[in-house]
VONUZA-445449 format. One record per residue (C-alpha): residue in one letter; x, y, z. Coordinates in steps of 0.5 Angstrom, whole numbers, plus 500, padded with zeros to 3 digits. Example, Ala and Ser with C-alpha at 12.3 -4.5 7.8 and 13.67 -1.06 7.14 Angstrom:
# residues 2
a525491516/s527498514/
//
This chain:
# residues 379
x844220303/x839223300/x831222301/x830220294/x836214295/x833212302/x826210303/x827207309/x832204314/x830199319/x833194324/x832187320/x833180324/x840177325/x843184326/x842186319/x840194317/x835194312/x834199307/x829200301/x833204296/x827207292/x819205292/x819204285/x825200285/x826192286/x833194289/x834193296/x840193301/x842190307/x848191312/x850185317/x854189322/x860185325/x857179323/x858174317/x852170316/x853162313/x849163307/x854169305/x860163303/x855161297/x853168295/x861170294/x863163290/x857164286/x858172284/x865172284/x868165284/x875169286/x880166291/x881172295/x873174295/x871167299/x870165306/x874159306/x880164304/x878169309/x877163315/x884160313/x889166311/x885171316/x883178314/x876178315/x875178323/x869182326/x867184318/x861187316/x857185310/x854189305/x849186301/x845188295/x838185292/x835186286/x828183288/x830176291/x837175287/x843178291/x847182286/x853184290/x856182297/x862186300/x865184306/x868191310/x871193316/x871200319/x877203323/x877210325/x875214320/x876209314/x872203311/x876198308/x873193303/x876186304/x874183297/x879183293/x880180285/x873182283/x870187278/x866193282/x861196278/x860204278/x852203281/x855198286/x860203288/x855209288/x850205293/x856203297/x859210298/x852213299/x850207305/x857208308/x857215308/x850216310/x850211316/x857213319/x858220320/x865219322/x868215316/x871220311/x874215306/x873208303/x878204300/x879198296/x885193294/x887189288/x880190285/x877191277/x873198278/x869200272/x867207273/x866213269/x862218273/x862216280/x860223283/x865223289/x873224289/x877218288/x884216287/x885210283/x892206281/x895200279/x897195284/x898188281/x896184275/x893177275/x895173269/x889169267/x887164262/x880163259/x879156259/x877153252/x872147251/x877142251/x884140252/x885139245/x883146243/x887149248/x893145245/x891147238/x891155241/x898155243/x903158239/x907154234/x914154239/x910153245/x907146242/x914144239/x917146246/x911141250/x912136245/x920136245/x920136253/x915131254/x918126249/x925127252/x921126259/x918119257/x924117253/x929118259/x924116264/x919111262/x915110268/x913118268/x906119270/x902125271/x896125277/x891130279/x889129287/x883133289/x882136296/x880129299/x887126296/x891131297/x895129303/x899134308/x905130306/x904131299/x903139300/x909139304/x913135299/x911140293/x913146298/x920143299/x921143292/x919150291/x924152297/x930148293/x928151287/x928158290/x935156293/x938154287/x936161284/x939164291/x933166293/x928165299/x921162299/x916166302/x912159304/x914159312/x911153317/x905158318/x904159311/x905151309/x900149314/x895154311/x896152304/x895145307/x888147310/x886150304/x888144299/x884140304/x878144303/x878146295/x885143292/x886141286/x894138286/x897136279/x904132280/x909129276/x912122278/x918119276/x919112278/x914113283/x917120286/x914126286/x919131282/x914136280/x907139283/x902145282/x898146288/x891150286/x885152289/x878151286/x873157287/x866156283/x868155276/x875158277/x882155279/x888159282/x895157282/x898157289/x905154288/x908151282/x915147283/x920142281/x926139283/x932143280/x935136278/x930136273/x931143270/x933140263/x926137262/x922143264/x918139269/x915146272/x912148265/x910141263/x906140270/x903147269/x900145262/x898138264/x894141270/x891146266/x888141261/x885137267/x882144269/x879144262/x877137263/x873138269/x869144266/x873150269/x872157266/x878161268/x885159270/x889164274/x896164274/x896170279/x901176280/x908176276/x909176269/x913170268/x915167261/x911160262/x905164264/x905168257/x907162254/x901158256/x897164254/x896167261/x893174259/x894180264/x888183268/x890189272/x888190279/x887197282/x887200289/x881205289/x880210295/x873214295/x873220299/x867223302/x868230299/x874234296/x875237303/x875231306/x880229301/x884235302/x884234310/x887227308/x893229305/x897224308/x893218305/x893222299/x900223298/x901215301/x897213295/x900217290/x907215292/x905207292/x902209285/x909212283/x913206286/x909201282/x910205275/x917205277/x917197278/x913196272/x918200268/x924196270/x921190269/x919191262/x926194260/x929188264/x926184259/x929187253/x935185249/x938192249/x943196252/x938199256/x936192258/x943190260/x944196264/x938196268/x939188269/x946190272/x944195276/x938191279/x943185281/x947190284/x941193288/x939186290/x946184292/x945190297/x938189299/x935195296/x930191291/x926185291/x924181285/
//
């Protein structure tokens, strides 16, 4: 770290290392080493409003044990708060799903490389980097997509913004459901009302739905308990009831002004009523009524997500190296990331081609089904 960047470094209270970036600047940095102060939870929610950058998620699903916190202040306001862990010669930033700007990346890299001489690389997973000239060698490649809907001002304006065929689709199946089941009802349960029994029932519907497709749900008993705990803390659960029985449900979490879809499921016996899409649509309308800002369908380019106006937001992995020499010395890591990038591009290409109504699409679909049957591919 240059003398121009670093005015002073001193030990601050609560195990924090404080640094004044420059005497003429209001920017200052604090690092809480292997300590996450309680106030950081509110800071993360305000700054990022992202499930995968929230203390509630880390506490329930894990991933932030023995974490340190890098905090940037502009005057009295906190403008950046990243959790990270050191492992040997690498620092991994724990925050995911967030936008990371060039200035914050440069400050973080300068701080980490200046303070920890053994660290040669800094890695981020599933973030949205905005950088032009970082001044350090790095690798960047797409790893995931988040399908995001920016919520309009009212349910009525949302409905009007849907495509004509989607409006007709919702109208047709909603009327069919009401006609065949006059006691149909949609309810929203917030964190206090979303009991574990309700969560477990929705997840059981997910198991049924996956089994009907010849697939296995990823929600095992341990994951189910964690989902129930998260729902008790910040859940918004939409359920469709037919004759008093839950036949479809969506489990969502609210972080700041944003909602995140955890599980959407319906009883396969009601496939003819498209209960899954109807439940998701009605849940989104409720999120709008509650003045939500964004609805995150998360990964996977399912048809219902684009039908309901989810827009792809790419998430990238990013690795920053101390120097070109250290990048060369980390040849194994460089090759691993390059291989992951190539595999990701191949999967995206296969997924795109499979959706086409063409000879190539049909051929790739046949080969894909064959590979899945042999256990060589995952959907």
